[in-house]
N, C-alpha and C positions, 0 to 999 in steps of 0.2 A: 584633501586638505593635509598640509604638512603636520607631522607629529610634533607636539610640544612636550610630551613626556615619552620616555622609553625610546627615543630616536636612535640611541647609540648602540643598540643590539647587544647590550650587556658588556661592551668593551669600553673601558675607561680611556680618557684622553691620554694619548701617547704621542708626544711631539715627533718622535722619529717616524712612526707610522703615518702620522698626518703629513709630514714632510714628503714621504714617499708617495702618498696619494696625490698631493699637490703637484709633484713633478710628473706623475703619470698623466694627469688630466691636462697639464700644461702642454705636454708633448702630443697628446692625442685626445682632443676634447670629446670626440664622439666614440663612446664605448659603453657597453652595458656593465653590470656588476661582475659578470664572469670575466670579461676582458680586464677590468680593473683589478680583480683578484689575481689574475695571471701576472699582470705588470707589477703588482706589489709583492708577489711571492707569498700570498696568503690564501685562505679559503674564502668562499663567497660570503659567509656571514660577517667575517672581519671586514671585507671590502664594503659591504653594505653599511656596516657601522661607521667606517671612516669616510664613506661618501657623505653620510649624514654629518659627521664632524666637520667636513669641509664646508658644508652649508651653514651649520650653526655657529661656526667661528668666523663667518663673514668672508671666507676665502673664495667661494664659488657659488653659483646658482646652478640649478639642474632643470633641464627641459626635455620632454620626449621629442625624438627626431620627427616622427610622424605617429599619429594615433594608431595604436594597435601594434607598433613595432617595439622590439625589445631593446633596441639601441637608445641610448640617452646622450644628450649633448650638455656638457659642462661649459659654463662660461665663467672665467675668472672675473671677480669683481675688481675694482680699481685697487683695493687693498691686496687682493690675491695676486694681481699683476706685479705690484711693487714688491711684495714678499718673495715671489718666485724669482724676481730679477736680483734683488739686493740681499735677501736672507732666505735662500731656499731651504736651509736646515731648520728655520724657525727658532734659532737659538738666541736671537737678539732680544734684550730686555724690552725694547720699544715694541717689537713685533708681538711679544707675548702680552703686553698691556692691551694691544689692539684686539688680539684674540679674546682676551677677557672682556673687553668692551662689548664685542658682538655677542658673546655668550650670555651676558647679563642684561642685555637690552633687547627691546622688540625691534626687529628689522624684517627682512624677507622671511626669516625663520624665527621662532621663539623657543627658548629653552627655559621652561617655567621654573624648574628647581633652582637654576643658576640666577635667574631674574629675581626670584623671591628671596633667595639667600642674600644677595648683595644689596637689593633695594629695600627690603622690608625687615629682614631678620637681624643682620649684622649691624653693629655700631662700634665706633672706636672704643677699645678697651674691654669689650664684652668677653666674658667667659661662659662657656656653655658645653653641653654634651651633645653628641650626635643624635641621641634619642629626643632631646628637646627640639632640635631642628626638624627631625622627622615628624614629630607630633604637630609642630607648627605648620609644616608643609601640608600635611593631611587635612588640618583644619581649614586651611585656605582653599585647597583644591576641592574639598567636599567629595561628592560621589563622582567617580570616574569609572569608565569601563575597564581600563587597564589597571587592575589592582596590583599586579606585580610591579609595574613601573612606579606606582604610587609609593611602594615601599622601598624600591631600589634607587630611585632618582636622588633622594636626599644624600644617600651615601656616596653616590657617584659625583654629585656636585661638590661635596666636601673634599673628596679625594683629589679632585682637580687642583685644589689649592694646597694640597699636602704632599702629593707624590712628586719626586724629582723629575719623573717622566712627563709631568703635567706642568702646572704653573706655580710651583712652589717658590720659584725665584722671585716672584712678585712680593712675597713676604706678607700676604694678606692674612693667612691663617698659620697658627703655630699649634702643633699637636703636642699635648702633654700626656701623662699616663692615662687618665680617664676622661680628660676634658680637652676642649679646644679653646683657643683664644684668638682674638683679632690682634695681629702683630703690628709692628711699625713698618709699614710698606716701604719697599724699595722703589722710590718714586721714579717715574720715567723722565726722560729729557723733556725740557719745556716745549719743544716743538711737537712732541707726542701728546703732551697735555693739551696743547693748542688744537691738535687734531681731534682729540676726544671731545673737547668742548665745542669746537666749531661744527663737527659732524652732528653731534646731538642737537645743537642749536639749529642747524640747517634742516634736520629732519622734523623737528617738533615746533620750532618757533621762527621759521624763516620769514613770517609775515611782519616781524618786528626786529629792529636793531637794538632794542633796549630791554633788558631784563633786570629784575631786582637781584641784588646779591644773594638773598636768601634762596632764590630759585636754583642758583648754582650749587648751593649746599644741600638742599632738601628735596628737590624734585626727583622723580624716578629717572634714572639714567644720568644724573648730574655728576659732576666731579666729586661732590661730597660722598655720594654713595659708591661710585666706581672706585675711588681711591681710598675709601674708608678714612677720610680726612676730616679733621675738625675745621671750624670756621677760620681759625688762625692760619692753617695751612692753605686753605682755599684763597685767603687774602694774599698769601705769598705767591701762589700761582697767578692770580689776577695781576698782581704788581709786576711780576716778571713779563707777562704777556703784554701789559700796558707799556713796559719799557721797550718792547720790541715793536710797538706801534700797532698791535693787533686789537687792543681794547682801550677803552678809557673808563675810569671808575671815579665816581664822586661820592664822598662820604657825607651826603646830605640825608634828609629824612628817609627817603626810600632807597638809598644806596644804589643808584642806577649803574649798571654795567652796560656800556655801549659797545656794540660790535663795529669795529673799524675795518676789520679784514673782510674783503669782498670776494676773493678768489675761492675756488672749490676747496673743500677741506683737505682732499688728498694731496694738494700742492704742498701743504705743510709737512705731510708724511714723506713725500718725495724729497723735500728739502732736508729732512732729518736723515734719510738714508744716504743721500749724496755726501753728507759731511762726515759720515761714520768712517 
């Protein structure tokens, strides 16, 4: 079973290293950690850590070539293929919002500290200390075998959104002297917003084309949590997406949001990259 805590081998998210790992597996999908380390110019523990970062940020999946063999096969996801084609350095703001989306939601891999931070702990305007988040994370996780990861993961998750080598460009967190606060995020392009919404919808609510507006604000993995946005900002997103013909919204009792967009979510992301 894939790790949900401690997966990163004590190496913080570094977009330059992640980009190198992505380019390595794009060029040679079948390789073990030793070969990946050689390609990246790092030691094996770093390669193992960034192999995990590739998976947890939604860029690739990993499979054994054959049972008992040491070689592994990486398969780029649709997002990984688009990123490697249009933004191999992972420097684009839209790319970084999608990396954040995968880190903070459940998909093939789950990154518990990031998921809990974004979906349960943070809220617009919140001020807090790292110790407060660490205590909250421990209380939610309860007893786990990997006690080291239980203490280190909250710090690693917070650093993801503070360090310039990570996702600080998103503006989700601001570090002050002794505290942190939820900032005024640097919103992504509306086509990226559309991808975040439609991919989440496709994964969790594909059986229906109508959701209540409050679900887009409050459900786990929703735009409200992902973007640390209040209801007014979500209404703005919905209005822009409706203007593009992807949604319709009725301000009636249940405030239904209707999904009009029927293509695969990654089509929106491809559309975004092609116009950059």
